[in-house]
C-alpha positions in Angstrom: 4.4 33.4 9.2 2.5 31.3 11.2 3.0 28.0 12.6 0.4 26.2 10.7 2.1 27.6 7.6 5.3 25.8 8.3 3.7 22.8 9.3 1.7 22.9 6.2 5.3 23.0 4.0 6.1 19.5 6.2 3.5 18.0 5.0 3.3 19.1 1.7 6.9 16.8 1.6 5.8 14.1 3.9 1.7 14.1 4.0 0.4 12.9 7.3 -1.2 10.2 5.5 1.9 8.3 4.8 2.5 7.2 8.5 2.4 4.1 9.6 -1.1 2.9 11.3 0.5 2.4 14.9 2.3 6.1 14.9 1.1 9.4 15.9 2.7 11.8 13.6 1.0 15.7 13.8 0.8 18.2 16.3 1.1 17.2 19.8 0.5 20.5 21.8 0.2 24.0 20.8 -1.6 26.5 19.0 -1.1 26.8 15.1 -2.2 30.3 14.6 0.4 32.0 16.5 3.2 33.7 14.7 6.5 32.2 14.8 9.3 33.1 16.0 11.8 30.5 15.6 12.3 26.9 15.2 14.2 24.5 17.4 14.8 20.5 15.4 15.1 17.7 17.8 15.3 13.5 17.5 13.2 13.4 20.8 11.4 16.1 23.0 12.5 16.3 26.5 12.2 18.7 29.6 15.9 20.3 28.4 14.2 20.3 24.9 11.7 22.9 25.9 13.7 24.7 28.3 16.3 25.4 25.2 13.6 26.3 23.2 12.4 29.0 25.2 15.8 30.3 25.8 16.4 30.3 21.8 13.1 32.4 21.9 11.5 29.2 19.4 8.3 29.0 19.8 8.1 25.6 17.8 9.9 22.5 18.3 9.7 19.9 15.8 11.0 16.3 16.4 10.9 13.4 14.5 9.6 10.9 17.6 6.5 11.7 18.8 6.4 13.2 22.4 2.6 11.6 22.4 3.2 8.0 21.0 0.7 6.8 23.1 -2.4 7.6 24.6 -2.2 9.2 27.9 -5.2 10.0 30.2 -4.2 12.6 32.5 -1.6 15.7 32.0 0.4 16.7 35.1 3.9 17.1 36.7 3.8 13.6 38.0 5.2 11.8 34.7 7.9 13.4 32.3 5.5 13.7 29.3 3.3 15.7 31.7 6.1 18.3 32.5 7.0 18.5 29.0 3.3 19.5 27.6 2.9 21.2 30.9 5.7 23.8 30.5 5.4 23.9 26.3 2.0 25.1 26.9 2.6 27.9 29.7 5.6 28.6 27.6 3.5 29.4 24.4 5.3 26.6 22.5 3.8 24.2 19.9 5.8 20.6 19.4 5.1 19.0 16.3 6.6 15.4 15.2 7.4 14.1 11.7 8.0 10.5 12.2 6.7 7.3 10.0 5.6 9.9 7.1 9.0 11.4 7.1 10.3 7.8 6.7 8.5 7.0 3.8 8.1 9.8 2.5 10.2 10.3 -1.3 13.2 11.9 -0.3 12.5 11.1 3.5 15.3 9.8 6.3 16.1 7.1 4.2 16.6 8.1 0.9 18.8 10.6 2.5 21.0 8.0 4.2 21.5 6.5 1.0 22.5 9.5 -0.7 24.8 10.8 2.4 26.4 7.4 0.8 26.3 8.4 -2.6 24.1 5.1 -3.8 22.8 5.1 -7.0 19.7 3.7 -8.4 17.8 4.5 -5.2 14.2 2.9 -5.1 12.0 2.1 -2.5 12.4 -1.5 -0.9 9.0 -1.5 1.0 6.2 0.2 -1.8 3.0 1.3 0.2 0.0 0.1 -0.9 -3.6 1.4 -0.9 -2.3 5.2 -1.2 -3.8 5.4 -5.0 -6.7 6.4 -6.8 -7.8 6.8 -9.8 -10.1 9.7 -10.9 -12.0 9.4 -14.0 -14.2 12.0 -15.1 -16.6 12.3 -18.2 -16.4 16.3 -19.8 -17.6 18.1 -23.2 -14.5 17.8 -25.6 -14.3 21.4 -25.4 -14.1 21.6 -22.3 -11.6 18.7 -21.4 -8.5 20.3 -21.5 -9.9 22.7 -18.9 -11.0 20.4 -16.9 -7.6 18.2 -16.9 -5.6 21.2 -16.1 -7.7 21.7 -12.8 -7.0 18.6 -11.7 -3.2 19.1 -12.6 -3.4 21.9 -10.6 -4.2 20.0 -7.6 -1.5 17.0 -7.8 -3.3 14.4 -10.0 -0.9 13.0 -12.6 1.6 13.1 -10.9 3.7 9.9 -11.7 7.2 10.0 -9.8 9.7 12.4 -12.2 6.2 13.0 -14.5 3.2 15.4 -14.4 0.4 16.2 -16.1 0.1 12.5 -16.7 -3.2 11.6 -17.9 -5.2 9.0 -20.7 -8.3 10.1 -22.7 -10.6 8.6 -24.7 -13.2 10.2 -27.2 -16.9 8.9 -26.5 -20.4 9.6 -26.7 -22.7 10.5 -24.0 -26.7 10.2 -23.3 -28.5 12.0 -21.0 -32.0 13.9 -20.3 -32.7 17.3 -18.1 -35.3 16.4 -15.9 -37.8 19.5 -15.0 -35.8 20.9 -12.1 -32.8 20.5 -14.1 -30.5 23.5 -15.6 -28.4 21.8 -18.0 -25.4 23.5 -19.6 -26.4 21.7 -23.3 -29.6 19.9 -24.1 -32.7 20.8 -23.6 -35.5 19.6 -20.7 -37.5 16.4 -20.9 -35.0 15.5 -24.1 -32.7 13.0 -24.7 -29.0 14.7 -25.5 -26.6 13.0 -27.4 -23.0 14.6 -27.8 -19.1 14.2 -27.5 -17.3 13.7 -24.1 -14.0 12.9 -23.3 -13.1 10.5 -20.6 -10.3 11.4 -18.5 -8.5 9.4 -15.9 -5.6 10.6 -13.6 -3.9 9.1 -10.7 -4.0 11.0 -7.5 -2.9 10.7 -4.1 -5.9 9.2 -1.8 -5.3 12.0 0.4 -5.9 14.4 -2.3 -9.0 12.8 -3.9 -11.5 15.0 -2.0 -9.6 18.5 -3.3 -9.3 17.3 -6.9 -13.0 16.4 -6.9 -13.7 20.1 -5.9 -11.3 21.4 -8.7 -13.2 19.2 -11.3 -16.5 20.0 -10.4 -15.4 23.7 -10.1 -13.8 23.8 -14.1 -16.7 21.4 -15.5 -19.5 23.0 -17.4 -21.8 20.6 -16.1 -24.5 20.9 -13.5 -23.8 17.3 -12.5 -20.4 16.0 -13.8 -20.3 12.1 -14.1 -17.0 11.2 -12.9 -15.4 7.6 -11.0 -13.3 6.9 -7.6 -11.4 4.0 -7.9 -9.2 2.9 -4.6 -6.2 1.1 -6.7 -4.4 -1.9 -5.4 -1.2 -0.6 -7.2 2.4 -0.3 -5.7 3.3 3.6 -4.6 6.6 3.0 -6.1 8.0 6.3 -4.9 6.6 6.3 -0.9 7.2 3.4 1.7 9.8 1.7 3.8 13.8 1.7 3.4 15.4 1.8 0.1 17.9 0.0 -1.9 21.0 1.4 -3.9 24.0 0.3 -5.9 27.5 1.5 -5.0 30.7 1.2 -6.8 32.1 -2.4 -5.6 33.8 -2.5 -2.3 34.7 -4.6 0.8 32.6 -5.0 3.4 35.5 -4.0 5.5 35.9 -0.3 3.9 32.2 0.1 3.7 31.9 -0.4 7.5 34.3 2.5 7.8 33.0 5.1 4.9 29.3 4.2 7.4 31.1 4.8 10.6 32.2 8.2 9.3 29.5 9.5 7.8 26.9 9.0 10.7 29.5 9.4 13.2 28.7 6.5 15.3 31.1 5.1 17.9 30.8 1.5 17.1 29.0 -0.9 14.8 27.7 -4.4 14.8 27.6 -6.0 11.9 27.9 -9.7 10.5 29.4 -10.8 7.4 33.0 -11.7 6.0 34.9 -8.0 6.0 36.6 -9.3 2.9 33.6 -10.2 1.2 32.4 -7.7 -1.9 29.6 -4.8 -1.6 27.7 -3.4 -4.5 24.1 -3.5 -3.4 23.0 -2.0 -0.1 19.6 -1.9 1.3 18.9 0.6 4.7 16.4 2.0 6.6 16.7 4.3 9.4 15.4 4.0 12.7 14.2 0.2 13.8 14.3 -2.0 10.3 14.9 -5.6 11.1 11.4 -5.7 9.9 12.8 -5.0 6.1 15.3 -7.8 6.3 13.2 -10.0 3.8 12.7 -7.4 1.6 16.5 -6.5 1.4 17.3 -10.0 0.5 14.7 -10.0 -1.9 16.1 -7.1 -3.7 19.5 -8.8 -3.9 21.6 -6.7 -1.4 24.4 -7.6 -0.1 24.1 -5.9 3.0 21.1 -4.2 4.9 22.0 -1.3 7.4 19.9 -0.2 10.0 19.1 0.1 13.8 18.0 -1.9 16.6 19.0 -5.3 14.9 18.6 -8.4 17.5 20.8 -11.2 18.1 18.7 -13.5 16.5 18.1 -11.3 13.2 22.2 -12.2 12.9 22.0 -15.5 13.6 18.9 -15.6 11.0 20.6 -14.0 8.0 24.0 -15.8 8.3 25.5 -17.0 4.7 23.0 -14.7 3.6 23.1 -11.1 4.1 25.4 -8.8 5.8 23.7 -6.8 8.5 25.3 -3.7 10.0 23.6 -2.0 13.0 24.4 1.5 12.9 22.1 2.6 15.8 18.7 3.9 15.6 19.7 7.8 17.2 22.7 7.8 14.3 20.3 6.6 11.6 18.2 9.2 12.1 19.6 12.3 12.6 19.5 13.3 9.1 15.7 13.5 9.7 16.4 17.0 11.3 18.4 18.5 8.6 15.9 17.2 6.2 13.1 19.5 8.1 15.2 22.2 8.4 15.6 22.3 4.5 12.3 22.1 3.6 11.6 25.5 6.1 14.4 27.4 4.9 13.5 26.9 1.5 10.0 28.6 1.7 10.8 30.9 4.8 14.0 32.8 4.4 15.2 34.3 7.5 13.4 32.4 9.8 15.6 31.2 12.6 16.1 27.6 12.4 18.3 25.9 15.3 19.3 22.0 15.9 18.7 20.9 19.5 21.8 21.2 21.3 20.4 19.1 24.3 19.1 16.5 21.7 21.7 13.6 23.1 22.0 10.1 22.3 20.3 8.2 25.5 23.0 5.4 24.5 26.1 5.2 25.7 29.6 3.7 24.4 32.2 2.3 26.7 
C-alpha cells in the first residue's frame, strides 16, 4: 500500500477539518506516493525517532504533536527541526501528525481516556460548531431514492449512531427549457409542471463538495436545483473533551485508579480526598480552557494536563482538579492510530517508538 492510503484511513477517522485553527495537522515532510514499508508511532518527533525509524525499516513516522507547529523560514542543520527534516528526507521517511483532529474526533483521545477509566454515558464536553451543512435537492419523485442513495454513499445523512437520515417532502415544480437546453422532461419553450420531492440531508461541511458531485451524477436533470445551507448547530459527536459517569467512589480511590491506568508517577490535584466522585470530565493534553465547560456539565472532577496554580485556586470549593501530565494523558493517541491502520492494512509492520520518552522527569 502507498503512504497516502494509510493517511487517508487516518483522516477518514479524524478528518483534518476537525483540527483547531492554530494547529498544523497533516503531512509534515515526505512523499505520500511511496510504498509504505512500516510505520513508527510516537508522541513527538526527534532526531532519535528518525534514526529509530530507519533502524526498524519504517519509512512513515506518525506523531501526535506536529513537528512543524509554527512557520519556519529555513531548513538547515543549525536547528533540531532542520536536522530532523533533512535526515527524514535523506532516508526517504515521511512524517505525519494527527493532533487536534484526533483530539476532536469521535472516539479520539479524550474518548479513549474515558473508556480506559470505564466511564459510561460519554458525551462531548465542548462540541464543535460550524462543521455541519444541510444539503437540499429537488428531484423527480421516481428518482428521489436514487439521489438519496448517492448522497448516503458519500457520508451524507450520518447523525451519530444513525445513517441514511433524510427528510423528504412532496411538491410541485415549474421550469421552461430554453433554446440550448437538453431537458430530461418537458419541451423547449414550454413551461413544465411536475411532481418532485424535496430531499434534505445533513453532511459534514468538508464533504459537501463530494456530496454535490455524487448527487449530480445520480440526478436525471441537466441542471439540478439544490441548496447548500451552513448550519449553526453544535456537532454533538465531535469536539474538545468529554464528560461521563462512573459508579460513585471517593476522590482518593479514583486518583489511585488514574495513576495506575495512565502510568503517571505523580498527580497534582485539588479537592477533598474523601469527597464523592460520580461524574468526570476530561481532556487530553493541555485542557485548562475547558474547566468552565466541566463545571457547566456538573462534573465532580476534571482531569487533564498542564493545569496552572491559578486554575486550582479559581476552582477551590467548586470542582476537583487532577493534572495527570500532558505526556501521560496523550499516550493513548498512538494506540488509536495503531488500531486504525492494523484494521485496514493487515501485515504492515507497526511499532511504538522506544525513543518516545517523556521530556519531563519526576524526583
